[in-house]
Steps between C-alpha positions, in 0.01 A plus 500: 500500500756386242784630716367317809469176302854543373628558856311194623643288218848628575458407868378151410784447254756616754357262760509214250863572410596492867310175545686341209837621633420349842403174331826500304701546822315213669536273196871572450569443870310171497589359158824674402557749219522247216178322592304818573322525166234757423247216506596407857501862612155548346369182662629612840299821481199336329514692172579404142842541343340760274432723800873500580603577142245783497683667788857389421651464154685181592661311789809723489293812567316325783830387654633855480195619696546218754859605565396863533225406746729295725781755501258789561346322798842429649621855437192659658518265799867583555476876450200535731699338782812707435314831466343446842848517659743786559851387598717309254539190718124488558443534124749225423328266743164589346633434148629154589199402709262621227651263245503210745133563585409534132657163417324346800156646432497449121679172423323475165667825395851377574437163332357664189783753490767229506315305231494813285872568540556206267288665232720810493755429227552797267721799575200736494303279738792481742545878485130556563499257794808661654337843473178381663625244752841620613548869435219629729597298812871555440454876477280502808760302694782722378312807628447332839865401529621845396267659755641276771856596410412870487339475845805321640308179575659283232866417450688587178417265213387520137120550505454378142676168553353448846146560372556236231627252762196549726261452208693188398455354849126562490468361147698194605261433785203526263658251259588253774151527648347399168741215428475358851121504468457753780722325753703807593394712795511831317445706813805347668701541180397865492631544852834360384513754217430774754770364729747506211408862421520602866850356538630611159345840442438674832763707677632310808358750749156513343230366731216302344215285615 
């Protein structure tokens, strides 16, 4: 019985932590990082500040979990799309479209993420963010680009640098979307990124749809 109670408590605590993280994302997106106090986050989810400090040592720990949650969601969304494809060009299209769709479907994630960029100031924080936010997609893209070159579909270029450029284009769209208050047509912008990749990366005789 004690073990079952412990498992039930663990399940409840895990659900509460997720609820608080979701509230933090919503509050940061709506109010900005500086104004998103623990009191506001608690009020948004209808709990006391003490409930938050029971689950998270401080705001820094909560913010770390928020970043992890956003980046994990984006990574899983992207990888699921890519893994469903076979050819390199199909995978590249899936990668780009996945990020465009993610930004479109979860605007609160992109707004919160940009707000949190400003909170990343120390060398260790920057290193941790780079490892979580940029290394996984860059490596995935590099593998896709190398596959395309090995299959003879892609022209000669440096996969490492090209992967960084593609990610920069997608990041730039996310930033502009937030600062223009959602005025960009992300789907059309995504098509322009694809057009750039088609013209720049594919071999001239490669037929695509």
